[in-house]
C-alpha positions, -999 to 999 in steps of 0.1 A, spaced: 677 -133 -159 652 -159 -171 654 -178 -137 650 -145 -119 619 -137 -139 604 -171 -133 611 -168 -95 594 -134 -95 564 -147 -114 560 -176 -89 563 -152 -60 537 -129 -75 513 -157 -81 516 -169 -46 512 -134 -32 482 -126 -52 464 -160 -50 427 -157 -43 412 -175 -13 380 -186 -30 348 -194 -12 343 -232 -7 310 -246 -19 293 -276 -4 270 -285 -33 282 -318 -46 289 -352 -31 280 -389 -29 252 -409 -14 265 -442 0 237 -467 3 223 -502 -2 189 -513 -13 167 -490 8 186 -459 -4 185 -471 -39 147 -473 -37 145 -436 -25 170 -426 -52 143 -437 -76 123 -435 -97 113 -469 -82 81 -469 -102 72 -434 -90 69 -401 -110 101 -387 -95 136 -394 -83 164 -378 -65 181 -366 -98 148 -351 -109 144 -333 -75 179 -320 -78 170 -304 -112 139 -289 -96 159 -276 -66 184 -259 -89 157 -243 -110 138 -230 -79 169 -214 -65 184 -204 -99 216 -223 -92 237 -228 -123 273 -235 -132 295 -239 -101 266 -230 -79 244 -259 -91 239 -288 -66 248 -323 -78 249 -357 -62 261 -392 -72 251 -424 -57 269 -456 -50 262 -490 -34 288 -490 -6 303 -506 13 303 -535 -12 324 -562 5 310 -576 27 275 -565 19 270 -552 55 257 -518 62 250 -513 99 261 -488 126 288 -511 139 303 -512 105 303 -474 100 320 -471 134 349 -492 121 349 -476 87 353 -441 100 380 -451 124 399 -467 95 396 -502 109 381 -516 78 404 -502 51 410 -534 33 374 -539 23 359 -504 28 384 -475 28 364 -443 33 395 -420 30 394 -416 -8 357 -409 -7 362 -382 19 390 -366 -2 370 -366 -34 336 -354 -22 325 -324 -2 292 -340 8 291 -376 21 258 -392 29 256 -425 48 228 -447 61 223 -482 75 201 -510 61 167 -519 76 183 -548 97 195 -520 120 159 -517 132 160 -552 145 171 -541 180 171 -565 209 169 -541 238 179 -508 255 213 -522 266 239 -515 292 275 -502 291 289 -537 290 273 -541 255 303 -524 239 323 -556 246 301 -571 218 299 -542 193 276 -561 168 250 -565 195 220 -544 184 211 -524 215 203 -487 219 234 -483 241 256 -497 214 240 -477 186 246 -445 206 282 -455 212 287 -462 175 272 -428 165 293 -408 190 325 -424 177 320 -418 140 306 -383 147 339 -375 164 357 -383 132 332 -363 112 336 -333 135 374 -335 129 368 -330 91 351 -295 86 362 -297 50 334 -323 45 297 -320 51 281 -353 64 245 -364 63 234 -395 84 201 -412 78 183 -426 109 173 -463 108 154 -478 78 121 -490 94 106 -525 93 70 -535 85 51 -552 113 54 -585 94 92 -583 96 97 -573 133 80 -571 166 65 -544 188 95 -541 212 121 -539 184 100 -513 166 97 -492 197 134 -494 205 142 -484 170 119 -454 173 135 -445 207 170 -446 192 160 -425 162 142 -399 183 174 -396 204 195 -392 173 173 -364 159 158 -347 190 186 -351 215 220 -357 198 215 -335 168 200 -308 190 232 -307 211 214 -320 242 233 -353 246 252 -351 279 279 -374 266 286 -359 232 276 -323 239 275 -297 211 266 -312 177 290 -304 149 278 -279 123 291 -300 94 267 -329 102 230 -332 95 207 -360 107 181 -369 81 152 -385 100 142 -411 74 127 -434 101 102 -408 113 89 -401 77 77 -437 71 65 -450 105 35 -451 128 34 -443 165 48 -477 174 77 -475 150 63 -499 125 68 -489 88 35 -478 75 21 -504 50 14 -478 23 51 -471 20 64 -508 19 68 -532 -10 46 -557 8 34 -568 43 67 -587 47 91 -567 25 103 -535 41 119 -520 10 103 -486 2 78 -486 -26 70 -459 -51 48 -439 -26 78 -437 -3 100 -425 -31 75 -398 -40 73 -387 -3 110 -388 7 130 -379 -24 119 -342 -25 124 -339 13 158 -356 10 171 -331 -16 157 -301 1 170 -309 35 204 -320 24 212 -290 2 195 -264 24 217 -274 52 249 -280 33 247 -246 16 240 -229 50 272 -246 62 292 -227 35 288 -196 55 300 -213 87 330 -229 69 339 -195 54 338 -179 88 308 -158 79 283 -153 107 248 -138 105 244 -108 129 209 -103 144 176 -111 126 166 -77 113 165 -72 75 185 -41 66 170 -15 42 203 -5 27 236 -18 14 263 -11 40 299 -19 47 312 -11 83 346 -2 95 366 -33 104 372 -40 141 397 -37 156 416 -13 134 446 -12 134 447 -50 139 471 -79 144 467 -103 128 429 -108 127 400 -84 122 362 -86 118 344 -70 88 306 -65 90 283 -57 61 245 -55 54 226 -68 24 191 -54 17 163 -74 0 168 -79 -37 145 -65 -64 158 -91 -89 143 -125 -95 175 -144 -86 187 -125 -56 220 -108 -50 255 -120 -55 279 -106 -29 317 -104 -31 340 -92 -4 376 -88 -14 409 -76 2 434 -55 -18 470 -44 -9 483 -9 -12 491 -15 -49 455 -24 -57 462 -61 -61 434 -85 -50 450 -108 -24 420 -125 -9 383 -132 -15 364 -136 18 329 -139 3 318 -148 -32 282 -162 -32 245 -154 -32 234 -144 3 200 -138 18 191 -103 30 207 -96 64 238 -84 83 269 -106 83 303 -106 99 334 -123 85 369 -127 100 401 -121 81 433 -136 93 463 -116 79 490 -138 95 506 -144 61 507 -107 51 531 -79 61 522 -48 81 507 -20 60 476 -4 46 449 -27 30 416 -20 14 384 -42 16 357 -38 -10 322 -51 -9 304 -56 -43 267 -64 -46 251 -73 -80 218 -87 -92 225 -124 -97 205 -123 -129 229 -98 -145 259 -94 -123 277 -71 -147 249 -46 -148 253 -16 -124 268 -34 -94 270 -15 -61 303 -13 -43 318 2 -12 355 3 -3 371 10 31 407 12 44 423 -8 73 457 -10 88 476 -42 97 502 -34 124 524 -62 136 
């Protein structure tokens, strides 16, 4: 009898397990010296950790919803941080000295960058350059990026941020190298990340290109002297930290949090702001095994916005899935539910909306019925 009770309990737990919303709000910044300068405070009045605190306060993110970030000098051995190396790292060809796999498993967000020697390009290049992967040409750099982006695309459970090149001051480079570096970085941000590269095609939604190069350079691609340690030292100074750290935090987390909706299968529908709280009939209904559920969230009167929860219940009233559980902006959304693991029958879906400042106070809810017919 005892064994039977344990088996029943395990079956019940498995059947009633909650499919929680995955959050992309924490991770690691892998960098060398230039990234460490931006992390700060680097002699400035701010730092990335300070900007994270500000970001959480502005958006009222607390507890599990708060954004966090750790930093690490990596890869360590050898102290080599260029695009050719990242190509090998992501294809697991450098696992003895730089095994990226544990980092990917232990962090939702992974941020990478190269060192400023990546801006010391020697030319535009030709297809034959790939025979010498360490050769610093635009052709090779594009080749490296397309390869590690393919690996990133295959891991939707991670959100990746790639910094464009760290620029060099005029005293540490030449006009051709500076312009080639600018040309590559513009391709990375304006062509590749825009989904316009004819070789790579659509850009993956779980990757963001942070255009560090463009923030600190002049029209020729030289690092602006006001942001460098000296006329020959290209490390970012306190003014660069003050400029970049706030943009870094905002851009990274604005986009990683937006990806939560994509990862969860929630898609915004249209651009109009609804004036009332609505839950629509699922479509198709009856369904087998997937169906779409649409709902509308009006503007919030509270200071912290609205927390939205969309749950699925079986005929006995047991909660078997949570499709949405987060703060959403006003709008109309659609989410898919895949019921492959559940038997035919009647199910209920319930939408709950509450003021994020006091979620227990007078929440609004709507419940509708649907039929799974296999």
